C-alpha positions as CSV (number, residue, x, y, z in Angstrom):
1,M,44.0,-25.1,3.4
2,S,42.3,-24.3,6.8
3,K,38.6,-24.9,7.5
4,E,38.0,-21.2,7.7
5,A,39.6,-20.6,4.3
6,K,37.5,-23.4,2.7
7,L,34.3,-21.9,4.1
8,S,35.2,-18.4,2.9
9,L,36.0,-19.8,-0.6
10,L,32.6,-21.7,-0.6
11,F,30.8,-18.5,0.4
12,I,32.5,-16.5,-2.4
13,S,31.6,-19.2,-4.9
14,L,28.0,-19.3,-3.9
15,T,27.8,-15.5,-4.1
16,I,29.3,-15.6,-7.6
17,L,26.8,-18.3,-8.7
18,L,23.9,-16.2,-7.3
19,M,25.0,-13.1,-9.1
20,A,25.4,-15.1,-12.3
21,A,21.9,-16.5,-11.9
22,L,20.5,-13.0,-11.5
23,M,22.4,-11.7,-14.5
24,S,21.2,-14.6,-16.7
25,G,17.6,-14.1,-15.7
26,V,17.1,-17.5,-14.1
27,I,15.9,-16.1,-10.7
28,Q,13.8,-13.5,-12.5
29,S,11.9,-16.1,-14.5
30,S,8.3,-17.1,-14.0
31,H,9.5,-20.0,-11.8
32,W,10.1,-17.5,-9.0
33,S,7.2,-15.2,-9.4
34,I,4.8,-14.2,-6.5
35,D,1.3,-15.6,-7.2
36,K,-0.1,-16.0,-3.7
37,I,-1.3,-13.5,-1.0
38,E,-1.6,-14.4,2.6
39,L,-3.9,-11.8,4.2
40,D,-4.1,-11.1,7.9
41,A,-6.9,-8.7,8.6
42,E,-10.3,-8.3,10.2
43,F,-12.3,-6.3,7.8
44,R,-15.3,-4.0,8.5
45,R,-14.7,-1.2,6.0
46,V,-11.9,-2.5,3.7
47,N,-12.6,-5.5,1.5
48,T,-10.4,-8.1,-0.2
49,E,-11.1,-6.7,-3.7
50,Q,-9.5,-3.3,-2.7
51,I,-6.4,-5.2,-1.5
52,R,-6.2,-7.2,-4.7
53,I,-6.4,-4.1,-6.9
54,A,-3.8,-2.3,-4.8
55,V,-1.4,-5.2,-5.2
56,A,-2.2,-5.6,-8.9
57,T,-1.2,-2.0,-9.6
58,Y,2.4,-3.0,-8.9
59,P,3.6,-4.6,-12.1
60,E,6.7,-6.5,-10.8
61,R,6.1,-10.2,-9.9
62,S,9.6,-11.6,-9.4
63,F,10.1,-12.7,-5.8
64,F,13.5,-11.1,-5.8
65,K,12.6,-7.8,-7.4
66,V,9.2,-7.1,-5.7
67,N,9.5,-4.0,-3.5
68,A,7.3,-4.7,-0.4
69,N,7.5,-1.0,0.7
70,T,6.0,0.2,-2.6
71,I,3.1,-2.3,-2.2
72,R,2.6,-1.1,1.3
73,E,2.4,2.5,0.1
74,N,-0.3,1.5,-2.4
75,L,-2.3,-0.2,0.3
76,M,-2.1,2.8,2.6
77,I,-4.0,4.8,0.1
78,I,-7.2,2.7,0.6
79,P,-9.7,4.6,2.8
80,W,-10.0,3.3,6.4
81,V,-6.5,1.7,6.3
82,Q,-4.5,2.8,9.4
83,R,-1.4,0.5,9.2
84,V,0.0,-2.1,6.8
85,T,2.9,-4.5,6.9
86,V,4.0,-6.4,3.8
87,N,6.5,-9.2,3.8
88,K,7.7,-11.6,1.2
89,K,7.5,-15.3,2.1
90,W,9.5,-17.9,0.2
91,P,9.0,-19.1,-2.4
92,N,6.0,-17.3,-4.0
93,S,3.9,-15.4,-1.4
94,L,3.2,-11.9,0.0
95,V,2.1,-11.8,3.6
96,I,0.0,-8.7,4.2
97,K,-1.4,-7.5,7.5
98,V,-3.9,-4.7,7.4
99,I,-5.3,-2.7,10.5
100,E,-8.3,-0.5,10.0
101,H,-9.0,2.8,11.6
102,K,-11.6,2.6,14.3
103,A,-13.7,5.8,14.1
104,V,-14.5,7.3,17.6
105,A,-15.6,10.8,16.6
106,V,-16.5,13.1,13.7
107,W,-13.8,15.8,13.4
108,N,-14.5,19.3,12.1
109,K,-17.7,18.1,10.4
110,D,-16.3,16.0,7.5
111,K,-13.3,14.1,8.9
112,L,-12.9,11.4,11.6
113,L,-10.8,10.6,14.6
114,N,-9.5,7.2,15.5
115,E,-9.0,5.9,19.0
116,N,-5.5,7.5,19.1
117,G,-6.9,10.9,18.3
118,E,-5.5,10.8,14.7
119,I,-7.4,12.5,11.9
120,F,-8.3,10.5,8.8
121,E,-10.6,11.0,5.8
122,V,-13.1,8.6,4.1
123,D,-15.4,8.9,1.2
124,S,-18.5,9.4,3.3
125,I,-19.4,9.7,7.0
126,D,-23.2,9.6,6.5
127,D,-23.6,6.4,8.6
128,L,-21.4,7.8,11.4
129,T,-23.4,10.8,12.5
130,A,-24.2,9.2,15.8
131,L,-20.6,9.5,16.9
132,P,-19.5,12.5,19.1
133,H,-18.8,15.6,17.0
134,I,-15.6,17.6,17.8
135,Q,-14.4,20.8,16.4
136,G,-10.8,22.0,17.1
137,N,-7.3,22.6,15.9
138,N,-5.9,19.8,13.7
139,Q,-2.5,20.2,15.2
140,I,-3.6,19.2,18.7
141,S,-6.3,16.6,17.8
142,Q,-4.7,13.9,20.0
143,Q,-4.6,16.2,23.1
144,I,-8.2,17.2,22.5
145,W,-9.3,13.6,22.2
146,D,-7.5,12.7,25.4
147,K,-9.3,15.6,27.2
148,F,-12.6,14.7,25.7
149,I,-12.4,11.1,27.1
150,R,-11.6,12.5,30.6
151,F,-14.4,15.1,30.5
152,N,-16.9,12.6,29.2
153,N,-16.0,10.1,32.0
154,I,-16.7,12.9,34.6
155,V,-19.9,14.1,32.9
156,K,-21.3,10.5,32.9
157,N,-21.9,11.0,36.6
158,T,-24.9,13.2,35.6
159,G,-26.4,10.3,33.7
160,F,-25.6,11.9,30.3
161,D,-22.8,11.9,27.7
162,I,-21.0,14.6,25.7
163,T,-22.5,14.5,22.1
164,S,-20.5,17.4,20.7
165,T,-17.9,19.9,21.7
166,T,-16.1,23.0,20.2
167,V,-12.6,23.9,21.3
168,S,-11.6,27.5,20.5
169,N,-8.2,28.6,19.4
170,R,-7.6,30.0,22.9
171,G,-8.4,26.6,24.4
172,G,-11.9,27.3,25.7
173,W,-14.3,24.3,25.7
174,S,-18.0,24.3,25.0
175,L,-19.9,21.0,25.6
176,F,-23.3,19.8,24.5
177,L,-24.7,16.9,26.4
178,S,-27.1,14.2,25.2
179,N,-29.9,15.9,27.1
180,G,-29.4,19.1,25.0
181,M,-27.7,21.1,27.8
182,N,-24.8,23.4,26.9
183,I,-21.8,23.7,29.3
184,N,-19.3,26.6,28.9
185,L,-16.3,25.0,30.5
186,G,-13.7,27.7,29.8
187,S,-10.0,26.9,29.6
188,Q,-8.8,26.8,33.2
189,K,-9.0,24.0,35.8
190,M,-11.6,22.2,33.6
191,D,-11.5,18.8,35.3
192,A,-12.0,20.3,38.7
193,K,-14.9,22.5,37.5
194,L,-16.7,19.5,35.9
195,V,-16.3,17.5,39.1
196,R,-17.8,20.4,41.1
197,L,-20.8,20.3,38.7
198,T,-21.3,16.6,39.0
199,D,-20.9,16.7,42.8
200,T,-23.7,19.2,43.0
201,W,-25.9,17.8,40.2
202,A,-28.5,16.0,42.3
203,K,-28.9,19.1,44.5
204,L,-29.2,21.4,41.5
205,L,-32.0,19.3,39.9
206,K,-33.8,19.1,43.2
207,H,-33.7,22.8,43.7
208,N,-35.5,23.6,40.4
209,G,-37.1,20.4,39.3
210,Q,-36.0,20.7,35.7
211,T,-32.8,20.2,33.6
212,P,-30.8,23.4,33.1
213,K,-30.5,24.8,29.5
214,Y,-27.1,26.3,30.0
215,I,-24.3,26.2,32.6
216,D,-21.3,28.5,32.7
217,L,-18.5,27.0,34.7
218,R,-16.0,29.9,34.2
219,Y,-16.2,31.0,37.8
220,T,-13.9,30.6,40.8
221,N,-16.3,29.4,43.5
222,G,-19.5,28.4,41.7
223,Y,-21.3,28.4,38.4
224,V,-24.0,30.2,36.5
225,V,-27.2,28.3,35.6
226,K,-29.8,29.3,33.0
227,W,-33.0,27.4,33.3
228,P,-35.5,27.0,30.4
229,Q,-37.5,30.2,30.0
230,S,-35.6,31.7,33.0
231,E,-36.1,35.4,33.6
232,I,-33.0,35.7,35.7
233,D,-30.0,37.1,33.8
234,N,-26.5,35.9,34.0
235,S,-25.2,39.0,35.9
236,Q,-27.5,38.3,38.8
237,L,-26.5,34.7,39.0
238,A,-22.8,35.5,38.8
239,Q,-23.1,37.6,41.9
240,I,-24.7,34.7,43.7
241,T,-22.2,32.0,42.6
242,G,-18.9,33.8,42.6
243,N,-16.6,36.1,40.7
244,N,-15.9,35.4,37.0
245,N,-12.4,33.9,36.5
246,G,-12.4,34.1,32.7
């Protein structure tokens, strides 16, 4: 008999023995049960007790019968959990890696965004009200977050940050800054219009000596400014700064 044939016969024999062991319940006995969890995680919101309970809800303990995907699904239900991997480690362990969401903004008043612009829900956001507040269409949350970051980086040149914004269904942006000022950004050439504002910011403040209450950037060649207690209406200012571009 050739060497290859002997190896094939040995493999078949081992397979038969393994199947026989499974059928007889030897491998499914308590000698092969999972009784250890190796946890890889840095917790801020999730705790080990939540992990333990989620694993305990899965009744199977046999190393060979435990379904790692089912345990993963149980762990994904825990608030603040973004991603989970679950692997079995011979002879009696589960290796679990948990990554939490990092909240970067309050979304539509009662939900949160993570750093990827993904929406997630938690039991309470009471301790997160200092985060930027964004209102917009759930279907484009990632695009909105990307634009928010860009716009905020530009606005920082004024010395302030965006604290809240509303994005209409037609794509129009309204910004509120940390100094209380409201900016109507519109929906066209938004980056360029914000740059125009920041480039003229120092001159604007020097001209009036106070911080504007409202700025309308929806113009081709300039912008409308409303000062606190200003008696000049927007139509007069629009004639000075340029034609409305919508």
